[in-house]
C-alpha positions in Angstrom: -2.6 29.3 28.7 -0.6 27.0 31.0 -0.9 23.4 30.1 -3.3 21.7 32.4 -4.1 18.1 33.1 -1.5 16.9 30.6 1.3 15.9 33.0 1.0 12.2 32.1 1.2 13.0 28.4 4.2 15.3 28.8 5.9 12.6 30.8 5.4 10.1 28.0 6.9 12.6 25.5 9.8 13.4 27.8 10.6 9.7 28.3 10.4 9.0 24.6 12.7 11.9 23.8 15.2 10.7 26.4 15.2 7.2 24.7 15.6 8.8 21.3 18.6 10.7 22.5 20.1 7.4 23.6 19.5 6.0 20.1 16.4 4.0 20.9 13.8 5.7 18.7 10.0 5.6 19.1 6.8 7.3 18.0 3.9 9.0 19.7 0.5 9.6 18.1 -1.5 12.3 19.7 -5.2 12.3 18.9 -8.2 14.3 19.9 -10.7 16.9 18.6 -9.8 20.2 17.2 -8.8 22.6 20.0 -8.2 19.9 22.6 -4.6 20.8 22.9 -2.6 18.5 20.6 -0.3 21.3 19.3 0.0 22.8 22.8 1.2 19.5 24.1 3.8 19.3 21.3 4.8 22.9 21.9 5.3 22.1 25.6 7.5 19.2 24.7 9.6 21.4 22.4 9.8 24.2 25.0 10.9 21.7 27.7 13.6 20.4 25.3 14.9 23.9 24.7 14.7 24.9 28.3 16.7 21.9 29.4 19.4 22.6 26.8 19.0 19.2 25.3 20.8 18.8 22.0 17.9 17.6 20.0 17.0 18.9 16.6 13.4 19.8 16.3 11.7 19.4 12.9 8.1 20.6 12.7 5.9 20.0 9.7 2.2 20.4 9.0 -0.3 18.8 6.6 -2.5 21.5 4.9 -6.2 21.6 4.6 -6.2 21.9 0.8 -9.0 20.4 -1.2 -6.4 18.0 -2.7 -3.2 17.9 -0.6 0.2 18.6 -2.0 2.1 15.3 -2.5 4.9 15.1 0.1 4.0 18.6 1.2 5.1 18.3 4.9 8.5 16.9 3.9 9.1 19.4 1.1 8.6 22.2 3.6 11.4 20.8 5.9 14.6 22.7 5.6 16.7 19.6 6.3 15.9 18.4 2.8 17.5 21.5 1.1 16.4 25.0 0.2 12.7 25.5 -0.3 13.2 27.0 -3.7 15.4 24.1 -5.0 13.4 22.9 -8.1 14.9 19.4 -7.7 12.8 18.9 -4.6 9.6 19.1 -6.7 10.7 16.3 -9.0 11.8 14.0 -6.2 9.9 10.7 -6.1 8.6 9.3 -2.8 11.2 6.6 -2.9 13.9 9.2 -3.1 12.2 11.2 -0.4 12.1 8.2 1.9 15.8 7.7 1.5 16.6 11.3 2.0 14.5 11.7 5.1 15.9 8.5 6.5 19.5 9.7 5.9 18.7 13.0 7.5 17.3 11.7 10.8 19.1 8.4 11.4 22.3 9.9 13.1 21.4 13.1 14.8 19.0 13.1 17.8 15.8 14.4 16.3 12.2 15.3 17.3 10.2 15.1 14.1 6.6 16.4 14.4 4.1 16.0 11.7 0.8 17.7 12.6 -2.8 17.4 11.3 -2.4 13.9 9.8 -6.1 14.1 8.9 -5.1 16.3 6.0 -2.2 14.1 4.9 -1.5 13.0 1.3 -0.9 9.4 0.4 2.8 10.0 -0.5 3.5 11.5 2.9 1.9 8.5 4.5 4.3 6.2 2.7 7.3 8.2 3.8 6.0 8.1 7.4 5.4 4.4 7.1 9.0 4.0 5.9 10.2 5.9 8.9 7.9 4.3 11.4 9.1 0.8 10.5 12.7 1.9 11.2 12.1 4.3 14.0 13.5 1.9 16.7 16.9 1.9 15.1 17.3 5.7 15.0 17.7 8.5 17.5 14.3 9.8 16.5 11.1 10.6 18.3 8.4 10.7 15.6 5.3 12.6 16.8 2.1 12.6 14.8 -1.1 14.6 15.6 -4.5 14.1 14.1 -8.2 14.2 14.7 -9.1 10.6 14.9 -12.8 11.3 14.2 -11.9 12.7 10.8 -10.1 9.6 9.6 -12.5 7.3 7.9 -11.9 3.6 7.1 -10.9 4.7 3.5 -8.7 7.6 4.6 -5.2 7.7 3.1 -3.7 7.7 6.6 -5.3 4.3 7.5 -2.4 2.2 6.3 0.0 4.2 8.5 -2.3 4.0 11.5 -2.6 0.2 10.9 1.2 0.0 10.9 1.5 2.0 14.1 -1.0 -0.2 15.9 1.2 -3.2 15.3 4.6 -1.6 16.1 6.0 -2.0 19.6 7.7 1.4 19.6 4.6 3.5 19.2 2.3 5.0 21.9 -1.0 6.6 21.3 -2.1 9.5 23.5 -5.8 10.4 23.3 -6.3 13.8 24.8 -9.5 14.3 26.9 -11.3 17.6 27.5 -10.4 19.6 30.6 -12.3 19.0 33.8 -14.4 21.6 35.6 -11.5 22.1 38.1 -9.1 22.8 35.3 -11.5 25.3 33.7 -11.9 26.9 37.1 -8.1 27.4 37.2 -8.1 29.0 33.7 -10.9 31.5 34.6 -9.6 32.2 38.1 -9.4 35.9 38.8 -12.5 36.6 36.6 -16.1 36.7 37.4 -16.8 33.8 35.0 -18.6 30.8 36.4 -16.4 27.7 35.7 -19.2 25.3 35.5 -21.0 27.4 32.9 -17.9 27.9 30.9 -17.2 24.2 31.0 -20.8 23.5 29.8 -20.4 26.0 27.1 -17.0 24.8 25.8 -17.2 21.1 26.6 -13.9 21.5 28.3 -12.1 22.2 25.0 -8.9 24.1 26.1 -8.9 26.4 23.0 -12.5 27.4 23.5 -11.9 27.9 27.3 -8.9 30.1 26.6 -10.8 32.2 24.1 -13.6 32.8 26.6 -11.2 33.7 29.4 -9.4 36.3 27.2 -12.5 38.5 27.1 -14.1 37.9 30.6 -15.9 41.2 30.6 -17.9 40.5 27.5 -21.1 38.5 27.8 -20.5 34.8 27.4 -20.7 34.0 23.7 -23.3 31.8 22.3 -20.8 30.0 20.3 -17.0 29.6 20.0 -17.1 31.5 16.8 -18.3 34.5 18.8 -15.5 34.0 21.2 -12.9 34.1 18.4 -14.6 37.1 16.7 -14.5 39.0 19.9 -10.8 39.5 19.3 -11.6 41.4 16.1 -14.0 43.9 17.6 -11.6 46.8 17.3 -9.9 46.1 14.0 -10.5 48.3 11.0 -12.4 47.2 7.9 -9.2 47.1 6.0 -7.5 44.9 8.6 -10.5 42.6 8.8 -10.3 42.3 5.1 -6.7 41.1 5.4 -7.7 38.6 8.1 -10.3 37.2 5.7 -7.6 37.0 3.0 -5.3 35.0 5.3 -8.3 32.8 6.2 -8.7 32.0 2.6 -5.2 30.6 2.4 -5.5 27.4 4.6 -1.9 26.4 4.2 -0.3 29.8 4.9 -0.1 33.2 3.4 3.4 33.2 1.8 5.6 36.1 3.0 6.6 36.8 -0.6 3.0 37.7 -1.6 2.3 40.2 1.1 3.5 43.2 -0.9 1.4 42.1 -3.9 -1.6 42.1 -1.6 -1.0 45.5 -0.1 -0.2 44.1 3.4 2.4 46.4 4.9 4.3 46.2 8.2 1.9 48.5 10.2 -1.0 46.3 9.2 0.9 43.2 10.4 1.6 44.8 13.7 -2.0 45.7 14.2 -3.1 42.2 13.3 -0.6 40.8 15.7 -2.6 42.5 18.5 -5.6 40.3 17.7 -3.7 37.3 19.1 -5.2 35.2 16.3 -2.2 35.0 14.0 1.3 33.7 14.2 4.3 34.1 11.9 6.5 31.3 10.6 9.6 31.4 8.5 7.4 31.0 5.4 4.4 33.1 6.1 1.4 34.0 8.2 -1.0 31.5 9.6 -3.8 31.5 12.1 -2.7 30.4 15.6 -5.4 27.7 15.5 -7.5 26.2 12.7 -10.7 27.0 14.6 -9.7 30.6 14.6 -9.2 30.5 10.8 -12.6 28.8 10.3 -14.3 31.4 12.5 -12.8 34.3 10.4 -13.6 32.3 7.2 -17.2 32.0 8.2 -17.5 35.8 8.1 -16.7 36.0 4.4 -20.0 37.0 2.8 -21.7 34.9 0.0 -19.8 35.6 -3.2 -16.9 37.1 -1.4 -14.8 33.9 -1.3 -14.0 33.8 -5.1 -12.8 37.4 -5.0 -10.4 36.7 -2.2 -9.1 33.5 -3.8 -8.7 35.4 -7.1 -6.5 38.0 -5.3 -4.4 35.2 -3.8 -4.1 33.4 -7.1 -2.9 36.6 -8.8 -0.4 37.2 -6.1 0.9 33.6 -6.0 1.5 33.6 -9.7 4.1 36.4 -9.2 6.4 34.2 -7.1 8.7 31.5 -8.3 8.5 28.6 -7.7 4.8 28.5 -7.0 3.2 25.2 -6.0 0.7 24.1 -8.7 -1.3 22.2 -6.0 -1.8 25.4 -4.1 -2.6 27.4 -7.3 -5.1 24.7 -8.2 -6.8 25.1 -4.8 -7.2 28.9 -5.2 -8.2 28.6 -8.9 -11.0 26.2 -8.0 -12.2 28.4 -5.2 -11.9 31.5 -7.4 -14.2 29.7 -9.9 -11.5 30.3 -12.6 -12.0 27.2 -14.6 -9.3 27.8 -17.2 -6.6 28.3 -14.6 -8.0 25.4 -12.4 -7.6 23.0 -15.3 -4.2 24.3 -16.3 -2.8 24.1 -12.7 -4.5 20.8 -11.9 -2.8 19.3 -14.9 0.6 20.6 -13.8 0.0 19.4 -10.2 -1.0 16.0 -11.5 2.1 15.7 -13.6 4.3 16.7 -10.7 2.5 14.1 -8.4 2.9 11.4 -11.0 6.6 12.1 -11.4 6.9 12.0 -7.6 5.3 8.5 -7.6 2.1 9.9 -6.0 -0.5 8.4 -8.3 -3.4 8.8 -5.9 -2.9 12.5 -5.8 -2.2 12.6 -9.6 -5.6 11.0 -10.2 -7.3 13.5 -7.9 -5.8 16.4 -9.8 -6.7 15.0 -13.2 -10.3 14.7 -11.9 -10.2 18.4 -10.9 -8.8 19.3 -14.3 -11.6 17.4 -16.1 -14.3 18.8 -13.8 -13.3 22.4 -14.7 -12.4 21.8 -18.4 -14.4 24.3 -20.4 -12.9 23.5 -23.8 -15.2 21.8 -26.3 -12.2 20.3 -28.0 -12.9 16.5 -27.9 -9.2 15.7 -28.2 -8.3 17.7 -25.1 -11.0 16.0 -23.0 -10.0 12.6 -24.3 -6.4 13.1 -23.4 -7.3 14.2 -19.9 -9.6 11.1 -19.5 -6.8 8.9 -20.7 -4.3 10.4 -18.2 -6.8 10.0 -15.4 -7.5 6.4 -16.4 -3.8 5.6 -16.3 -3.5 6.9 -12.7 -6.6 5.0 -11.6 -5.1 1.9 -13.1 -1.9 2.4 -11.2 -3.8 2.7 -8.0 -5.9 -0.4 -8.7 -9.2 1.5 -9.5 -9.9 -0.6 -12.6 -13.6 -0.1 -13.0 -13.2 3.6 -13.0 -10.2 3.5 -15.3 -12.0 1.3 -17.8 -15.1 3.5 -17.7 -13.0 6.6 -18.4 -11.1 5.1 -21.3 -14.3 3.9 -22.9 -15.6 7.4 -22.6 -12.8 8.6 -24.9 -13.7 6.3 -27.8 -16.4 8.7 -29.1 -14.2 11.7 -28.4 -11.3 10.4 -30.5 -13.6 9.5 -33.3 -15.2 13.0 -33.2 -11.7 14.5 -33.3 -10.8 12.1 -36.1 -7.7 11.1 -34.2 -7.2 7.4 -35.0 -3.9 7.3 -33.1 -5.6 8.4 -29.9 -8.3 5.8 -30.5 -5.7 3.2 -30.8 -4.0 4.3 -27.6 -7.3 4.1 -25.8 -8.0 0.6 -27.0 -4.4 -0.4 -26.0 -4.9 1.0 -22.5 -8.3 -0.6 -21.9 -7.0 -3.9 -23.1 -4.5 -4.0 -20.3 -7.0 -2.8 -17.7 -9.6 -5.4 -18.8 -7.1 -8.1 -18.4 -6.3 -7.2 -14.8 -10.0 -6.8 -14.3 -10.2 -10.5 -15.1 -11.9 -10.2 -18.5 -9.6 -11.8 -21.0 -12.1 -11.8 -23.9 -12.5 -8.1 -23.7 -8.8 -7.6 -23.3 -8.0 -9.5 -26.4 -10.8 -7.7 -28.3 -9.3 -4.3 -27.4 -5.7 -5.2 -28.0 -6.6 -6.5 -31.5 -8.5 -3.3 -32.1 -5.6 -1.2 -31.0 -3.2 -3.0 -33.3 -5.5 -2.8 -36.3 -6.3 0.9 -35.8 -2.7 1.8 -35.1 -1.6 0.0 -38.3 -4.1 1.9 -40.4 -3.2 5.2 -38.8 0.5 4.5 -39.3 1.4 5.2 -35.6 4.3 2.9 -34.9 4.5 3.6 -31.1 0.9 2.5 -30.5 1.2 -0.4 -33.0 4.4 -1.7 -31.4 2.8 -1.3 -27.9 -0.3 -3.1 -29.0 1.7 -6.0 -30.5 3.6 -6.3 -27.2 0.3 -6.4 -25.3 -1.0 -9.0 -27.6 2.1 -11.0 -27.0 1.8 -10.6 -23.3 -1.8 -11.9 -23.4 -0.7 -14.8 -25.6 2.1 -15.8 -23.2 -0.4 -15.7 -20.3 -2.7 -18.2 -22.0 0.4 -20.4 -22.7 0.3 -19.8 -26.5 4.1 -19.3 -26.6 4.5 -19.6 -30.3 2.1 -16.8 -31.0 3.6 -14.8 -28.1 7.1 -14.9 -29.6 5.8 -14.0 -33.0 4.0 -10.9 -31.7 7.0 -9.9 -29.5 9.3 -10.2 -32.5 7.0 -7.9 -34.5 6.9 -5.4 -31.7 10.6 -5.4 -31.4 11.1 -4.7 -35.1 8.8 -1.7 -34.8 10.6 -0.5 -31.7 14.0 -0.8 -33.4 12.8 1.0 -36.5 11.3 3.9 -34.6 13.6 4.0 -31.6 10.9 3.1 -29.1 12.9 2.0 -26.0 10.1 1.0 -23.7 8.3 -0.9 -26.4 11.5 -2.7 -27.3 12.1 -3.8 -23.7 8.5 -4.9 -23.3 8.8 -7.1 -26.4 12.0 -8.6 -25.1 10.3 -9.4 -21.8 7.5 -11.2 -23.5 10.0 -13.4 -25.4 12.1 -14.1 -22.4 9.3 -14.9 -20.1 7.9 -17.3 -22.7 11.3 -19.0 -22.7 11.0 -19.3 -18.9 7.6 -20.9 -19.1 9.1 -23.4 -21.7 11.5 -24.6 -19.1 14.6 -22.5 -20.0 15.6 -21.5 -16.4 18.5 -19.4 -17.7 15.8 -17.0 -18.9 15.1 -16.1 -15.3 18.4 -14.3 -15.0 17.8 -12.5 -18.2 14.4 -11.3 -16.9 16.0 -9.9 -13.8 18.5 -8.0 -15.9 15.6 -6.6 -17.8 14.1 -5.5 -14.5 17.2 -3.6 -13.7 17.2 -1.9 -17.1 13.6 -0.8 -16.6 14.4 0.5 -13.1 17.4 2.4 -14.4 15.3 4.1 -17.1 12.5 5.0 -14.7 10.0 2.5 -16.3 8.7 1.5 -12.9 5.5 -0.1 -14.0 7.3 -2.3 -16.5 9.9 -3.3 -13.9 7.2 -4.1 -11.3 5.3 -6.1 -13.9 8.3 -8.3 -14.7 8.9 -8.9 -11.0 5.3 -10.0 -10.8 5.6 -12.5 -13.6 8.9 -14.0 -12.5 7.7 -14.5 -8.9 4.4 -16.0 -10.1 6.3 -18.5 -12.4 8.7 -19.3 -9.6 5.9 -20.5 -7.4 4.1 -22.2 -10.3 7.3 -24.2 -11.0 8.3 -25.1 -7.5 11.1 -22.4 -7.1 9.7 -21.4 -3.8 12.9 -20.1 -2.2 13.7 -18.0 -5.4 10.2 -16.6 -5.2 10.6 -15.6 -1.6 13.9 -13.8 -2.2 12.4 -12.0 -5.2 9.3 -10.9 -3.4 11.4 -9.5 -0.6 12.7 -7.0 -3.1 9.7 -6.5 -5.4 7.0 -5.7 -2.8 9.0 -2.9 -1.2 9.7 -1.6 -4.8 5.9 -1.5 -5.6 5.2 0.2 -2.3 7.9 2.8 -2.8 6.9 3.6 -6.4 3.2 3.7 -5.4 2.0 1.0 -7.7 -0.8 -0.7 -5.7 -1.9 -2.8 -8.7 1.5 -4.6 -8.7 1.6 -4.7 -4.9 -1.7 -6.5 -4.8 -0.5 -9.0 -7.4 2.8 -9.7 -5.6 1.2 -9.9 -2.2 -1.2 -12.5 -3.6 1.8 -14.4 -5.0 3.4 -14.3 -1.6 0.2 -15.7 0.0 0.6 -18.6 -2.4 4.3 -19.2 -1.6 3.7 -19.0 2.1 0.9 -21.5 1.6 3.2 -23.9 -0.3 5.8 -23.6 2.5 3.2 -24.5 5.1 3.2 -21.1 6.8 -0.4 -20.9 7.3 -0.6 -17.7 9.4 1.6 -15.7 7.0 -0.4 -17.0 4.0 -3.7 -16.0 5.6 -2.3 -12.6 6.5 -1.3 -11.9 2.9 -4.5 -13.3 1.5 -6.6 -11.1 3.8 -4.6 -8.0 2.8 -5.3 -8.5 -0.9 -9.0 -9.4 -0.5 -9.6 -6.6 2.0 -7.9 -4.0 -0.2 -10.5 -4.6 -2.8 -7.9 -4.1 -5.6 -7.7 -5.7 -9.0 -9.8 -8.9 -9.2 -7.2 -11.0 -10.9 -4.9 -10.7 -7.8 -7.5 -12.2 -5.6 -7.5 -15.6 -7.2 -4.8 -17.2 -5.1 -5.8 -15.4 -1.9 -9.3 -16.9 -2.2 -7.9 -20.4 -2.6 -5.6 -19.9 0.4 -8.4 -18.5 2.5 -10.3 -21.8 2.0 -7.5 -24.4 1.9 -5.6 -23.2 5.0 -8.6 -23.7 7.4 -9.5 -27.0 5.7 -6.0 -28.3 6.3 -6.0 -27.1 9.9 -9.4 -28.7 10.6 -11.3 -25.4 10.9 -14.5 -24.1 9.3 -13.8 -22.9 5.8 -15.8 -20.6 3.6 -16.2 -22.9 0.6 -18.0 -20.3 -1.4 -14.7 -18.6 -2.1 -13.8 -21.5 -4.3 -16.8 -20.7 -6.5 -15.6 -17.1 -6.8 -12.1 -18.4 -7.7 -13.6 -20.7 -10.4 -15.6 -17.8 -11.9 -12.4 -15.8 -12.1 -10.6 -18.7 -13.7 -13.3 -19.0 -16.3 -13.2 -15.3 -17.1 -9.4 -15.2 -17.4 -9.4 -18.6 -19.2 -5.7 -19.5 -18.7 -4.5 -23.1 -18.3 -2.3 -22.5 -15.3 -4.9 -20.6 -13.3 -7.6 -23.1 -14.2 -5.4 -26.0 -13.1 -4.7 -24.2 -9.7 -8.4 -23.8 -9.0 -9.2 -27.4 -10.1 -6.5 -28.7 -7.7 -8.1 -26.6 -4.9 -11.6 -27.9 -5.8 -10.3 -31.4 -5.8 -8.6 -31.0 -2.4 -11.8 -29.5 -1.0 -13.9 -32.4 -2.4 -11.4 -34.9 -0.9 -11.6 -33.2 2.5 -15.3 -32.7 2.7 -16.5 -35.8 0.8 -18.7 -33.7 -1.4 -19.1 -34.4 -5.1 -18.0 -31.6 -7.4 -18.8 -32.0 -11.1 -16.0 -29.5 -11.9 -13.7 -32.1 -10.5 -15.4 -35.4 -11.4 -16.3 -34.3 -14.9 -14.4 -31.3 -16.2 -11.1 -32.1 -14.6 -11.2 -35.7 -15.7 -12.0 -34.8 -19.3 -9.9 -31.7 -19.7 -6.8 -32.5 -17.7 -4.9 -34.0 -20.7 -5.6 -30.8 -22.8 -4.7 -28.4 -20.0 -1.6 -30.5 -19.1 -0.3 -30.4 -22.7 0.2 -26.6 -22.5 3.9 -25.6 -22.0 4.7 -24.9 -18.4 1.7 -26.8 -17.1 3.6 -29.9 -15.9 3.3 -28.8 -12.2 -0.3 -27.8 -12.2 -1.4 -30.9 -14.2 0.7 -33.1 -11.9 -1.1 -31.6 -8.8 -4.6 -32.1 -10.3 -3.7 -35.6 -11.2 -2.5 -36.4 -7.7 -5.8 -35.2 -6.2 -7.9 -37.1 -8.8 -6.1 -40.3 -7.7 -6.8 -39.6 -4.1 -10.5 -39.2 -5.0 -10.4 -42.5 -6.9 -11.2 -40.7 -10.2 -9.6 -41.7 -13.5 -6.4 -39.7 -14.5 -5.8 -39.3 -18.2 -2.3 -39.9 -19.5 -0.2 -36.8 -19.2 2.5 -36.0 -21.7 4.7 -34.4 -19.1 4.5 -33.9 -15.3 7.0 -32.3 -12.9 9.6 -34.5 -11.3 8.0 -35.1 -7.8 4.7 -36.1 -9.4 6.5 -38.4 -11.8 8.3 -40.1 -8.9 5.0 -40.5 -7.1 3.3 -42.0 -10.2 6.1 -44.5 -10.4 5.5 -45.6 -6.8 8.8 -44.1 -5.6 7.2 -42.6 -2.5 10.4 -41.9 -0.6 12.0 -40.2 -3.6 8.9 -38.1 -4.2 8.8 -37.1 -0.5 12.5 -36.2 -0.6 12.0 -34.1 -3.8 9.3 -32.1 -2.0 11.4 -31.7 1.1 14.3 -30.3 -1.1 11.8 -27.9 -2.7 10.5 -26.7 0.7 6.9 -27.9 0.4 6.2 -29.8 3.7 2.6 -30.4 2.9 3.3 -32.1 -0.4 6.1 -34.0 1.2 3.6 -35.4 3.8 1.0 -36.2 1.2 3.6 -38.1 -0.8 4.0 -40.4 2.2 0.3 -40.7 2.7 -0.2 -41.7 -0.9 1.9 -44.9 -0.3 0.3 -48.3 -0.1 2.4 -49.1 2.9 0.6 -48.2 6.2 3.8 -47.3 8.0 4.6 -44.7 5.2 1.2 -43.2 5.7 1.7 -42.9 9.4 4.9 -41.0 8.6 2.8 -38.7 6.4 0.3 -38.2 9.2 3.0 -37.3 11.7 4.4 -34.8 9.2 1.0 -33.2 8.6 0.5 -32.9 12.4 3.9 -31.3 12.7 3.0 -28.4 10.3 -0.4 -27.9 11.8 -2.3 -29.6 9.0 -4.3 -31.6 11.5 -7.5 -31.4 9.5 -5.8 -33.3 6.6 -4.1 -35.6 9.1 -7.5 -36.4 10.6 -8.9 -37.3 7.2 -6.1 -39.8 6.8 -6.6 -41.1 10.3 -10.2 -42.1 9.5 -9.2 -44.1 6.5 -6.2 -45.7 8.2 -8.3 -46.8 11.2 -11.0 -48.2 8.9 -8.3 -50.3 7.2 -6.8 -51.4 10.5 -3.4 -53.2 10.8 -1.4 -50.3 12.1 -1.3 -48.1 15.1 -2.6 -44.7 14.1 -1.0 -41.7 15.8 -3.3 -39.7 18.1 -4.0 -36.1 17.2 -1.5 -34.0 19.0 -2.7 -31.8 21.8 -2.7 -28.1 21.0 -0.3 -27.3 23.9 2.3 -29.8 22.8 2.2 -29.2 19.1 5.1 -27.3 17.5 3.7 -24.6 15.4 6.0 -23.4 12.6 2.9 -22.6 10.6 1.9 -20.0 13.1 4.6 -17.5 12.4 3.4 -14.1 11.0 5.3 -12.5 8.1 7.3 -10.3 10.5 8.2 -13.3 12.7 9.3 -15.2 9.6 11.7 -12.3 8.8 13.2 -12.5 12.2 13.2 -16.3 12.2 15.2 -16.4 9.0 17.8 -14.1 10.5 18.0 -16.3 13.6 18.5 -19.3 11.4 21.4 -17.5 9.8 23.0 -17.1 13.3 22.5 -13.4 13.7 22.3 -11.9 17.2 19.4 -9.7 18.4 21.5 -6.6 17.8 22.3 -7.7 14.3 18.7 -8.6 13.6 17.6 -5.2 15.0 20.0 -3.5 12.6 18.8 -5.4 9.6 15.1 -4.9 10.3 15.4 -1.3 11.7 13.9 -2.3 15.1 15.4 -2.0 18.6 17.3 -5.0 20.1 14.5 -5.2 22.7 11.8 -5.6 20.0 14.0 -8.2 18.3 14.3 -10.0 21.6 10.5 -10.1 21.9 10.1 -11.5 18.4 12.7 -14.2 19.1 11.0 -15.2 22.3 7.6 -15.5 20.5 9.3 -17.5 17.7 10.9 -20.0 20.0 7.5 -20.6 21.7 5.7 -21.1 18.4 8.4 -23.4 17.1 8.5 -25.3 20.5 12.3 -25.2 20.5 14.4 -24.5 23.6 16.8 -21.9 22.2 17.9 -20.0 19.1 20.7 -22.6 18.5 17.9 -25.2 17.9 16.5 -22.8 15.2 19.9 -22.7 13.5 20.4 -26.5 13.7 16.8 -27.3 12.5 16.4 -24.4 10.1 15.8 -26.6 7.0 13.3 -28.8 8.9 11.5 -25.7 10.1 11.3 -24.3 6.5 13.5 -21.3 7.2 16.0 -21.8 4.4 
């Protein structure tokens, strides 16, 4: 059918393709209901490209409607990544796939089409996000099609669609149904009534075309009838083959046709139905609706038989995709093979860094497991729990591990029971239940020792050491780490050995040995080189967290610029949540309110591991308080509950400081501050590594007029302030890059003029709420001219930069041109220019040179 009423959409694609050929890439998302013409529009663009003789490579990939999608399925099908039967492709991680796809499309003008995004897998989403964020810097037109009504808020494609909405280089085309006039054109030359056909089909182009193909038949009651009209003359054998193809939603592989008794004459006859199309890989229905119409004719009980035939045939080819085999085994109600193939598919997905899909396959394996062997079920539950942990589904992970306890005991496998306790110890910790975590880590070590299983015993000791380090019991942490290391060396347990070294080194860093930081980063590289991604990402998390805790804000920023992309590429959401929460904190310390709130909202909205939400909750309250806006103070109660559950000095001090600041801002009495903080500060502050947190709580207690107990050690800026050296303290904070603390150091002075300086600084970073609080006090005291609150229109707003704008602003501060910024950030020079304009406006500076000159003052270094 000729493409009707799509000239605008074709024009958009034509223009985008022209830009891509010129090196200015972009993306187009085409949405609409099934049959509305998304694929036809794409085909028209491809045909136009071919007819015009344009030198553009066309890559066409599809997501398949499998029960559990194949990880990276669309990209594994693309020939540009190597031969389809190359086994290396199945072992490729998503990070490697990102790099390979990027390398393949960044130089040659390319039209990359990924259809049916509503069936996409999470790994493919990450590769597409990787490409989308770089599309402007490549000669690429990325076209995505999907049914928007089938993408729920929790759909795996949601992160990608969220990205696309914020990217300048993406356009969305929502296809509308055909009008009556267009339907009239389609049915012209027949006796069909256009209005009636329009009413019957709702203007759906596919449905209209199906009706128009058989105008002499009575108008069908349904579209299904319209499709089935094409099969009226086929034989029973051929219809059986059609049903067989309908049972293979991805495609019927060419290689299995002989095994299914499908010969060339049969294929020719089926071609006459106009329902099928052939690809290089196999047979597929021309439209999903056609497949569904044929599938609907399969009688009750007939489906399993068809899937069993397909399964038998697919098992004869090599390589066969375990994800596809799983789909047919499940549909064939063959539990044994469903479990077996699901396990294989899960292992492949995990190796490829697709932990969401791995968890889904392990769930299938468990659901179909018929064996009564308790050990087999326990192992599957433990595998599933690990994948759920990696994807930040902690309650489910904990529940599944707990379910194994009885099974291991029934199987009399004490080594397995120890493994289960070790696993749940870690999960409970990240779920913010320290007491349970310690109980299970102790149990794991005790049982493993009795069972003489060195690997579990060493791992349990390393976990115990990790928990001891987190509660600042560094002596015990080092003892446990040393014991774990001895076990690892005796039994040649590489990962346990490295984990124990990390515990020792990070304990040194907490103690103030800053050289340990470099050692930790070396250990990260070792973990990465050996493929221990979870361990590498965990070390990143701990170093970044301690950097912020100890005032190394710039170091933390640089580290997070590496670690967050690593966690995303390796599909470790639990670490991504933690590190994004840490970034919320560092942005907060740097006075970048918008960026801090952006990260805080990301962590809280993701509903990931509870522990990671502690700092985002504090940021979500303190930023509006400092800006003079309404704040949701209840989040502080949530943070306090978390701090109590996790029971660690550093986290308790952070929440106490936030409670004290809120009390100072609102004038409310908080017993957690006036009683607990006053009585416990000396104890908390005596813990190694607590000199910064204790100093901060002490400063707020003084501002509240509460007694501050003697502290054995406080960080340098707080010590200077305690000694009355206001200017020195302010300068120390300036050098560290904490403008709010710098301003507060001035406002703590007894000299009114110093306090005015502090108020002006607070105003300059947008902390007008805090500045107002000082204005009230200063006016009551009199004797000095208090600066007026700046008008919104005249206030420079460095705190208003988003995370993306901060990236651009840092590059501007380094003197890079728009073209160079575009190259570094994989955006077009035009987009870079837009960002720079927005940054200059928010910073209230006349030109980019002013950004360079004032970069330190603006907090960009």
